[in-house]
N, C-alpha and C positions, 0 to 999 in steps of 0.2 A: 296639327289641329284636326278636329273631327267635324263631320257634317253637322252634328248637333250644336256645334259652337256658332253656327250661323243661322239659328232658328230665331223667330220672334212671333209674338201673338198679333194676329191681324183679324179684326172683325170683318166678317164676309161682305158686310154692307159697304165697306170702303173700296171694294174692287170695282173699278169703273166699268160699267156695262155698255156705255156709249160715249162717243167723243163729244166735247164741247162744240157749240156752233162756231165759236171763234178759236182757231188754233192757238193763237198767242195769248188767249185768256186764262191759260193754265196757271195755277200757283206754282211757285218755285222756292224750294228751301235751299238757302245759300249757306254752305258749310266751309269754314276757313280752317284748313289743316294746321296752320301755324299756331293759331290762338285757340282753337277749339270753339269759336263762336258759331252760333247758329242763328240765322237771320231769316225772317219770312218776307217774301216778295212775290211778284207776279212775272211770268215769263216775258211779257212785253217790255219789262224794264231790264232785260238781259244786258243791254248796252251800258248801263250805269255800273255794271261790275267788271267791265272789260276796259281796255285802254288802247290807244292807237299803237299799232305794231303787233297786236294780237292776231292770231290766225285761227279761225274755226276750220277744222277738218271734218267734212260731212261724208256720209256713206250714201252714194247716189244709186244704189241698188234699187230695182223695181220689183215689187211684189207681183207675182203672177197669180191668176185665179186657180190655184193649185188643188182645190178641193172639188173633186168630180165624183160621179156615181155611174157604175155600169148598169145596163138594163137587163143583161142576161149573162149570168145570174146577177142579181142585185147586190152590188158591193160598194162601200164607200172608200175612196182613196185619197190620200194626202200625198201628192207628189213631193218628193224631197230633193232630188238632185238629178239633173240631166247628165247622163253618162255618155252621151254621144250616140249617133247612129239609130236614134229611136228608142234607145234603152233608158229607163228611168229607175231609180230606187223610190220606193213608196211605202207608206204605212197603209195597211188594208184592214178593213173591218167587214165581217168577222175574219180575223187572221187565220184561224184553223181550217177555213174552208178555201183559202187561197193556195191551193196545193200546187206543187211544181208540175208543170205540164198542162194545167188548166188554162182555159181561154176566157177572157172577160170581153163581152161585146158592149161597145159604147154607142155606136151608130153603124149605119150600113157599111160605111167605109173606114170605121175606126174600131180596132180591137187590140187586145194585148195578151201576149203569151206570158204566163208566170214562169220565169226561168229558174230562180233560185232564191235562197234566203239571203238577208243582209246581216251584218254584225250588230245592227241596232234593233233587230226584231221585226224587220220589214220584208219586203220582197223586191227583187229585181224583175222588171217587166219589159218585154219587147213590144213596142207599139208598132202598128202598121196604119197607114192612112195619115190624114192631116190633123195631127194632134193639136197643133197651134190654133187652127180654126175652131176645133171642138172646144178648147179651153175658152176661147174668146166668146163663143156662143153659149156655152153651158157651165163653165167653171164658176165656182164661188170663191170669195175672199177667204183665205185660210186663217180664220180667226182663232185664237188660242182657246183651249177648253174652258178656262175660267170665265169666259164671256158666255153667259148662259141664255142662249136663244135657240129657237127651234131651227132657224136657218139665218145666215147673214142677210142684213138689209141690202137693198140695191145700192145704197150709198156707200157701203163699206169698201167697195172697190176703189172708190176715189178717196175716202177718208182714211183708210188703212193704208195710206201711201204718202210719202213726203212730196212736197211741192217740187222738189228738184230730182225726183226719181227718173232715171233714164236708161238704166242698164238692166233689162229683164233677167230674173233668175232667182229672186228671194222667195222663200215660202213663209217668211215671217218678216214683218216691218222692223227696220231699225228705229225703235220707237222714239228715242230722244229727238230725232229729226222731225217727228210729226208736229212739233210746236211751232216750227218756223213758217212764216208766210214770205212771199217774194218781196213784199214791201219791207218787212223787217230786215231782211238780207240786204236790201238796198240802203236802208238807213244805217246799218252797220258799216257797210262799205264806205259810205259818205263820212262816217265818223273816224275812219282810219282802221277799222276792224275788218280785215279781209277774210275770204273764205276760199277753200280749195276742196277738191273731192277725191276720194278713193272709192273703190267698189269692193265690198264683201258680200257675196250672196248668202244671206242668212239661211241656214239650214238647221238640221237637227242638233248640230254641235252646240249651237247657242241655247237651245231651250230643252234639251234632253236633261231629265232629272238625274240627280245624284242618288244612286241606289245603295252605295256602300257607306259605311260609317267611317272607314279609313279613306281619306282623300287621295292617298297614293294609288288606291285601287281604281279610281274613276278614270276612264279614258275618253278624251274628247274626240268626237267625230270631225274629221277634216272639212274645212270650208275654203272655197276658192276666193282669192282676192286679187286686185290689180291696183297698182299705185302708179299714177302718170308722173312723167318727169316734171310737169308744171307744179305738181303738189310738192315734190321733193325740193324744188327750187324755192317755193314759197315758205316751206318749213325752214329752210336753211337761213332765210332772212327775217324770220319772225322773232318777236321778243318772247312770246309765249305761244305754245301750241295747245289749243283747247279742243280736245277730242270730243265730238258729238256722238256719244254712244259707246257702249262697250265693244261693238264690233270694230269701230275705228281703233280702239286701244289695242285690241288683239291683232289686227292687221299690222299696225305700226310697230308694236313691240315684238312681233315675230321676226322683224329684220335684225340681222347681225350688224349691218351697216345701212345708213339711210340711202336708199337707191330706188330708181323706178324699176317696175317689172311686175310680173305675174307670179303667183305661188299659191300654196295651200297652207293653211295653219290648223294645227290641233292643239295650240298652246293653251294650257290650263293655267290661268293666272290666279293665284291665291296667296295669302301671307305665308312667309315673307317673299316679296318680289321687288327687284330693282328696276324702276321704270327709266328708260333712256330718252324717250322722245316726247312723252305727253307731260305737260305741265299743269293742266287743269281738265276737268271732266264734267260734261253735262249728260245726265243719265236720268231715266225714269226710276221709279221704285220697283224693286224686283222681289220675286217670290222668296219666301223663306227657304233655306238650305239649297239655294240654287248656285250654279257657277257664276252667274252674273253678279249676285250679292257678294260672293267671295271676291271677285275681281274688284269691286268697289272698296271692300274692306282692305284689300292689299294696297289700294291707292291712298286710303285715308285713315287707316287703322280700324280694326274691328270694333274697338270700344267707342270711337267717335261716330262711326257709321251706325251702330246699333242704337246709340243715344239719339242720333238724328232721326232714325226710323221711329223710335218711341215718341219723339216730339211730333213727327208727322202724323202718327196714329192719334195722339192726344188732340191735335189741331184738325182732325178730320180731313186730311189730304185724301185725294183720289189715287188709288194704286194701279199699278201694272200698265199694260199697253196703252189704253185710252186715258190714263190718269195724269197726274201732275209730275212734276220733275224736280231734280235736285242739281244744283251747281256746286261742285267741289273745287275750291281754289287752294 
């Protein structure tokens, strides 16, 4: 298959620019893989499509305020991955002026030395000083570029975050989880639908665009994940495993055998693909020609998914990170 096989027409006004006041108020397109049926519903009714014994697997990564600006010289950075010992990979604007050996000053006690280039067109920087404190005081939510604002709102640091986020490290939200409220999770628990967590720190591998027409030539950037023993145990006893988001799918399907532990994944899921652990998928609507859309097409067939997207466009669903969602059963 080619990258162009995963294109679709999206009116720009359907790209959600802000979240709904009610997390659970999003619309939900329900797609049945067996019958091809497409149904319209709302996320707050998720439990009516699940049954006792089902297990929701959620990504509990926490988005860090990864967008920062240096003061001397003035540069915009999007931190991508913590490499340890004060070293980070990052996207820098303007890139051409972030030359190897140059120093970026952020505060009196925080600066960064540009060390080298990365394989994704960024830079590796060595920070000195208390970067964590600087991010807390001056960092902004790393909203995706299709959200057109001069700057993130103060509320984005809370709203571009799941209610169960607890492991700092992501530079993009696992957006399928944004619809959940603590109350809805309690209701599902009481109805026999349990939930468990894993952690995949969302980085550039998730949202990096596909720039090649031949899918075999696209290389995913590795992202770190951790799967607890309690999640493995819960999955072993579940009647169905419902992955909440494509990041959960990638973490689970990277395993050769179901086991707890830490790892990295650069798995590029596209048709055809044999899924071993995931029985259903809750996901947002994704960009045309993206690896995320390709993953959903691998799970439910390209023809059915693109037909569902056409239906969502026709019915004026809200798209992308702050938009509506789709449940694929």
